[in-house]
C-alpha positions in Angstrom: 11.3 -7.3 21.1 9.6 -4.2 20.0 12.2 -3.5 17.3 11.9 -7.0 15.7 8.1 -6.9 15.9 8.0 -3.6 14.2 10.3 -4.7 11.4 8.2 -7.8 10.9 5.0 -5.7 10.7 6.6 -3.5 8.0 7.8 -6.6 6.1 4.3 -8.1 6.3 2.9 -4.8 4.9 5.4 -4.7 2.1 4.6 -8.3 1.2 0.9 -7.6 1.2 1.4 -4.6 -1.0 3.4 -6.7 -3.5 0.7 -9.4 -3.5 -1.7 -6.9 -5.0 -4.8 -7.2 -2.7 -5.6 -3.7 -1.6 -7.8 -4.7 1.3 -5.3 -7.0 3.0 -2.5 -4.5 2.2 -4.5 -1.7 3.8 -4.9 -3.6 7.1 -1.2 -4.6 7.1 -0.1 -1.0 6.5 -2.3 0.1 9.3 -0.8 -2.4 11.7 2.7 -1.5 10.6 2.1 2.2 11.1 0.7 1.5 14.6 3.8 -0.6 15.4 6.1 2.2 14.1 4.3 4.8 16.2 4.6 2.6 19.2 8.3 2.0 18.7 8.9 5.7 18.1 7.1 6.7 21.3 9.2 4.3 23.3 12.4 5.6 21.8 13.3 2.4 19.9 13.4 4.3 16.6 14.2 8.0 16.2 11.1 10.1 15.4 12.5 11.1 12.0 13.2 7.4 11.2 9.6 6.5 12.0 8.3 9.3 9.9 10.5 8.3 6.9 9.5 4.6 7.2 5.8 5.5 7.4 6.1 7.8 4.4 7.8 5.2 2.3 5.3 2.5 3.2 2.3 4.7 2.4 3.9 5.8 -0.9 4.3 2.1 -1.9 0.7 1.4 -0.9 -0.7 4.3 -2.8 1.3 3.5 -5.9 0.1 -0.1 -5.8 -3.6 0.9 -5.4 -3.3 3.4 -8.1 -1.8 0.9 -10.5 -4.6 -1.6 -9.7 -7.2 1.1 -10.3 -5.7 2.3 -13.5 -5.4 -1.2 -14.9 -9.1 -1.8 -14.1 -9.9 1.6 -15.7 -8.0 0.7 -18.8 -10.0 -2.5 -19.2 -13.3 -0.6 -18.8 -12.2 2.1 -21.3 -11.2 -0.6 -23.8 -14.6 -2.2 -23.5 -16.5 1.1 -23.9 -14.4 2.1 -26.9 -15.1 -1.2 -28.5 -18.8 -0.8 -27.9 -18.7 2.7 -29.4 -16.9 1.4 -32.5 -19.6 -1.3 -32.9 -22.4 1.3 -32.6 -20.9 3.6 -35.1 -20.7 0.9 -37.8 
């Protein structure tokens, strides 16, 4: 029961990351990490397996958040460069 619940939590977190909403993804990743820690402490998964899964999940989350922030930053920089071109004319 713990094994399948943990796998489901990780899948929900991965799906939330893919959906692109960082707030929902953050909560799902937090739940998945908690489930992984619980399964590791009960001996369901080996400690190194838990660490690897957590690391990969957090890397996916951080990459998704960074891409969202960079795309928002690109939009802002394009607007500011357009304004500076208008003011220089």
